[in-house]
Each structure stands twice: as structure tokens, then as C-alpha cells.
N, C-alpha and C positions, 0 to 999 in steps of 0.2 A: 429414318424419317421418310426417305424416298420410297421405301417399300410400303409404308402406310399410305402415302399419297397415291401410289400405283394401285393399291388395294381399293382405295376410295373411288378411283377412276373406274376400276373394274366393276365395283359394286353398282355404280351409276349405270354403266352399260348393261349389266345383268338385270337391273330393275326394269329398264326400258324394253328388253327383249323377251322377258318372261311372258308366257302365253297360256291361256287355259283357265277354266273356272276354278280348278283346285289350286292354283298358284297364288291366290291372294294372300294366304297366310305366309307363304314363303317370301313374297315380295315385301310384306310388312316386316318380316324378320330381317331381310336384307336392308330395309330402310332403317330399322333400329340399330343394326350393326354399323351402318354409315354414320348415324348420329353418335354412336359410341366412339367411333374413330375420331369424329369431329369434335367430340367433347374434350379432347386433349387440348390444353391451353396452347401448346406449340403448333398444333395442326389445324385448329379451328378455322382460321382465316383461309388457309390453303384448301381445306375441304369445302368450305363455302364457295370458293372460287371454282373448284372442280365441278361442284353441283351446278353452279350457274352456267358454266361452260356447256354442260349437257343440256340444260334448259334452253339456252340461247341457240344451240345447234338444232334442237327440236323445233324451236320457233322458226328457224330458217326453213326447215322441212315443211312446216305448216304454211309459211309464206309462199313457198314454191308451189304447194298444192293449191293455194287459192288462185294462182295465176294459170295453173294447168288444170282445166276442168275435166280431163279424162282420167285423172288419178284420184283415188279415194284415200281417206285417212285410215291408217291401220288402227282399228279400235283398241287393240291390246296396248299398243304404244301410247295412244292418246290417254287411256285410263291409267297406265302405269306412270306417266310423267307426273301425275299428281302426288305420287309417293316421293318424288324428288322435291316437289314444292313443299311437302310436309316436312321433309328432313331439313331443307334449307331454312324454312321458316323457324323450325325449332332451334337450329343453331344460331340464327340471327337474333332470336328472342333471348337466348342464353348470353349471347355476346353483348346485347344492350340491356340486359336485365339489371340485377342488383348493383353491380359494380361498374358504373359508367366510366370511371377513370381508367380501369383496365381495358375496357372496350376501346377507348380512345387511343391507348397505346398499342393495342393489338391490330387494329384496323385503321390505317391512316386515311386522311381525307382523300388523297389521290386514289386509293383503292376503292373507297366508297363511291367516289365520283365515277370511276370506271364501271363499277357494278351498276350504278344508277343509269348510266348511258346504255349499257348492254340491255337492261330491262326496258328502258324507254324506246330503244330502236325497234322492238317487236310490237309495242302496243298498238300503234296506229294501223299497221298493216294487217293485223289479225282481228281487230275489234268487230268487224262486220260478220265474220264467219265463225269465230271461236270465242264467243262472249265469256264463257266460263273460264277458259284458259287465260284470257286477258284479265279477268277479275282476279285470278291468282297472281298474275304478274303484277298487277296494281298493289295487291296485298304485300308482296315481297318488296316492292318499291316503297311502300309506306314504312316498312321496317328500316330499310336503308336510309330513307329521308329522316327518320327519327334519329338514327345514329349520326347522320350528318349534322343535324341541328345541335347534337350534344357536343360536337367538336369545338 
């Protein structure tokens, strides 16, 4: 199990650092592999948390960039983070999909509240400069809030 989680963490990092026009199909393949690892019932919650850790870490980078006007956003990382959004959204959708009862046992209210606060912490600080990014954060937050209401 720990090897799979380390692999998921490595995949998240690899998705963010890929660069170049020919890399999009590779990044999509890495995202699909991340989703495949996260599709395991035992790993799903932990993979979601790993992805969210990378998303919130990147949110902190963006927050730092908004306060430091001399630094620019790396376009490749900014584009690639949306693949993490896509993977996380897919796993959250599967978690809250057909079988609500299993979602409730897999992801406890405390974990959902933690995820919600992680996403909320980035929203306000980034909403002026990174509207599309914040839109995706809100989208993930919507999935999390739906799961919270189901508990």
C-alpha cells in the first residue's frame, strides 16, 4: 500500500514538472494512471489526499507569486496542475457516485472537513489573479461539500 501511495505522490510531481508541447499526451497518460491507482477502494481516499496536497502546495506557490511582482508563473506547471484537478475530480465523483453509503465509510467527516478547509484557504487569496484556477478549486470544493452533506 505504501508503494502505491509513493507512486501516486511521484505521479503528481511528474505531472507538474512535465514541459513541452509534445508532453500533453504523456501527462494525460500519467493522470489516467493516477486515477487507476486511486480507483482502488483501499487507496482512493489516500490518493485524493495526495493529489490535494500537491494542489494546495501549488496554491501556496501562486499565492507567493501574487505577493512578489518580480516572479512569473511557470506556464507549464500552471497548465499541468489542471490534470491534477481532473484526476481529483474524477476520484471524488467516483467516491460520491452510485454508492453513497460506502463513500461515507471511506471518507470520514473529519477528513472531508480537512479537505474543505485546504481548498477554502486558497480561494480568497488567488481569486483576483488566477480566476480559472479558483474556479476549479470551487468545483472540487463543490464535490467535497456534496459528500459532506451526504454524511
